[in-house]
C-alpha positions in Angstrom: 232.9 186.3 124.4 233.1 190.1 124.0 236.0 191.2 126.2 239.3 192.6 125.0 242.1 190.8 123.2 245.3 192.2 121.8 244.2 195.5 123.3 241.2 195.7 120.9 237.6 194.8 121.5 236.8 191.4 120.2 233.5 191.3 118.3 231.1 188.6 119.5 231.0 186.9 116.1 234.6 185.8 116.5 233.9 183.5 119.5 233.3 180.4 117.3 236.4 181.3 115.3 238.5 181.2 118.5 237.0 178.0 119.8 240.1 175.9 119.0 242.3 178.2 121.1 240.4 177.7 124.4 242.0 175.5 127.1 239.3 174.0 129.4 241.0 171.0 131.0 241.3 171.6 134.8 244.8 170.0 135.0 246.0 171.9 131.9 244.8 175.2 133.2 246.4 174.8 136.5 249.7 173.8 134.9 249.6 176.9 132.7 248.9 179.1 135.6 251.8 177.6 137.5 254.0 178.3 134.4 253.0 182.0 134.6 253.9 182.0 138.3 257.3 180.4 137.6 258.1 182.9 134.8 257.0 185.9 136.9 254.8 186.9 134.0 253.4 190.4 134.2 249.6 190.4 133.9 247.5 193.3 132.7 244.3 193.2 134.7 241.3 195.0 133.2 238.3 195.9 135.4 235.1 195.1 133.5 232.9 196.9 132.8 235.0 200.1 132.7 238.4 201.2 131.5 240.5 200.9 134.7 243.4 198.4 134.6 246.6 197.7 136.6 249.7 195.5 136.3 249.9 192.4 138.5 251.4 188.9 138.9 250.0 185.6 140.1 251.3 185.2 143.6 250.2 181.6 144.1 247.5 179.0 143.8 245.8 177.6 146.8 246.9 174.2 148.1 243.7 172.6 146.8 244.4 174.4 143.4 240.9 175.9 143.4 241.9 179.5 144.0 244.2 181.9 142.3 245.8 184.9 144.1 246.8 188.1 142.3 248.9 190.9 143.5 246.5 193.8 144.4 246.9 197.2 142.8 248.9 199.6 145.1 246.4 202.3 144.0 243.7 202.2 146.8 241.0 203.4 144.4 241.7 200.8 141.8 242.1 198.1 144.5 238.6 198.9 145.9 237.1 199.0 142.4 238.6 195.6 141.5 236.8 194.1 144.5 233.5 195.6 143.1 234.1 194.7 139.4 231.8 192.2 137.8 234.9 190.4 136.3 238.6 190.9 135.9 240.1 190.3 132.4 243.7 189.1 132.8 246.0 189.3 129.7 249.6 188.2 129.6 252.1 186.4 127.4 254.0 183.1 127.8 256.6 182.2 125.2 255.2 184.9 122.9 251.7 183.3 123.1 248.9 185.6 124.3 247.2 184.2 127.3 243.8 185.5 128.5 241.3 184.5 131.1 238.5 186.0 133.2 238.0 186.0 136.9 234.7 186.8 138.7 233.8 187.8 142.2 237.3 188.6 143.4 237.7 188.9 147.2 240.3 190.3 149.5 242.6 187.7 151.0 246.1 188.7 152.1 249.0 186.4 151.2 251.5 186.8 154.0 251.7 190.5 154.7 250.7 191.6 151.2 247.2 192.4 150.0 246.0 190.1 147.3 242.9 189.4 145.2 241.5 185.9 145.3 239.2 184.3 142.9 238.2 180.8 141.7 240.5 179.5 139.0 239.0 180.1 135.6 237.2 177.4 133.8 238.7 178.3 130.5 241.8 180.1 129.2 242.4 181.5 125.8 245.9 180.9 124.3 246.3 182.8 121.0 249.4 183.2 119.0 249.8 186.8 117.8 248.9 187.0 114.1 251.4 189.9 113.6 254.3 187.6 114.6 254.1 185.9 111.1 252.7 186.5 107.7 250.1 184.1 106.3 250.5 183.2 102.7 247.4 184.2 100.7 246.1 181.2 98.6 246.1 181.9 94.8 242.4 181.0 94.8 241.6 184.1 96.9 243.3 186.6 94.5 243.4 189.2 97.4 244.1 192.7 96.0 245.1 196.1 97.3 244.2 199.2 95.4 246.9 201.8 95.7 245.8 205.5 95.6 243.9 207.0 92.7 244.3 210.7 91.6 241.5 211.9 93.8 243.6 210.8 96.8 246.4 213.2 96.1 245.4 215.4 99.1 246.8 212.6 101.3 250.3 213.3 100.0 250.8 209.9 98.5 254.0 208.8 97.0 254.7 210.4 93.6 254.7 207.1 91.8 251.0 206.7 92.4 249.7 210.2 91.8 249.2 209.9 88.0 247.4 206.6 88.0 245.9 204.3 90.5 247.0 200.7 90.5 245.6 197.4 91.8 248.2 194.9 92.9 248.1 191.3 94.3 248.6 190.8 98.1 251.1 188.0 98.6 250.8 187.5 102.4 248.9 189.2 105.2 249.0 189.4 109.0 247.3 191.5 111.7 250.2 193.9 111.5 250.7 194.3 107.8 250.9 192.8 104.3 253.2 192.2 101.4 252.2 193.1 97.8 253.9 192.9 94.4 253.9 195.5 91.7 255.9 196.3 88.5 259.2 197.9 89.3 259.7 201.6 88.5 262.2 204.3 89.5 259.4 206.1 91.2 258.3 203.1 93.3 258.1 203.5 97.1 261.2 202.9 99.2 261.6 201.8 102.9 260.1 204.5 105.1 257.6 205.8 102.5 254.0 206.1 103.6 251.2 205.3 101.2 247.9 206.8 102.4 244.4 206.0 101.2 245.0 202.4 100.1 242.0 200.0 99.9 242.2 196.3 100.7 239.7 194.2 98.9 238.6 191.4 101.3 235.9 189.0 100.1 233.1 190.9 101.9 234.7 194.2 102.8 236.6 197.1 101.2 238.9 198.4 103.9 240.7 201.8 103.7 244.2 201.7 105.1 247.3 203.8 105.3 250.5 201.8 104.8 254.2 202.3 105.6 256.9 200.5 103.6 259.1 198.4 105.9 261.0 196.3 103.4 261.3 195.6 99.7 262.8 193.1 97.3 263.2 192.7 93.6 262.1 189.6 91.6 262.9 189.0 88.0 260.3 187.0 86.0 261.3 184.5 83.3 260.4 187.1 80.6 262.9 189.5 82.2 260.2 191.8 83.8 261.1 193.2 87.2 258.6 193.0 90.0 259.0 194.8 93.3 257.7 193.2 96.5 256.8 195.6 99.2 256.4 194.6 102.9 254.2 197.2 104.6 252.8 197.7 108.0 249.4 199.2 108.8 249.4 202.8 110.1 246.9 203.1 113.0 244.2 200.9 111.5 240.7 201.5 112.8 239.5 198.8 115.2 236.8 197.6 112.8 239.3 197.3 110.0 241.7 195.3 112.3 238.8 193.0 113.3 237.8 192.4 109.6 241.4 191.5 108.7 241.7 189.2 111.7 238.5 187.4 110.6 239.8 187.0 107.1 243.0 185.4 108.5 241.0 183.0 110.5 239.0 182.2 107.4 242.1 181.3 105.4 243.5 179.2 108.2 240.2 177.2 108.5 240.3 176.6 104.7 243.9 175.4 104.9 243.2 173.1 107.8 240.1 171.7 106.0 242.1 171.0 102.9 244.7 169.0 104.8 242.0 166.6 106.3 
């Protein structure tokens, strides 16, 4: 699978990692599609190959539950192109879970007086909970680290507390949208709203350069009286490749956690 997910291109190597999120039972797929109809879910329909897309809804399923009918785009050009597209990638949400499926060979079949696109019901549907909806605790065995800016990064206007000396800090938890890290407290430490540019996240097989924005912080006092500052940060416009590498790392942690519970 190499289509889009979460508005980013999904690299082919991730297909096996997503295997457990695929729904392939015919009855379950039809039930899920009916739930999308009942909830009037808006669907982003992407014409592939290409970059055209439009918003739609599922109008109905055929009586024999073999066909799905989508509202056609009101734009005549996009409508005609959707009939010529090799496949239609449909992306929506249901109860905060990303739902994604592909349709092929769409044809024009009106539903009542409204133009609609008809296609055979997909054989598989991807249901993927957004990774940025929660933070995944990093196992101690991973010792995941983030390197905050070194002196040569001063041109990025980093926070004053990091200009004199670079610092490597442990990452406590991570998601597709951000991470939390812990560092010794100081009066020059970042505060909410500060941006820390030129950070480097040390994944097991990659060193990723990221810009971070502080979203929250908290103070922790160790048994020896030392004060530690925990920073919750979001990524600032991460490159697609970096986002994919972080996502793969999260899958890796989850696989290890599931395996340890068996």
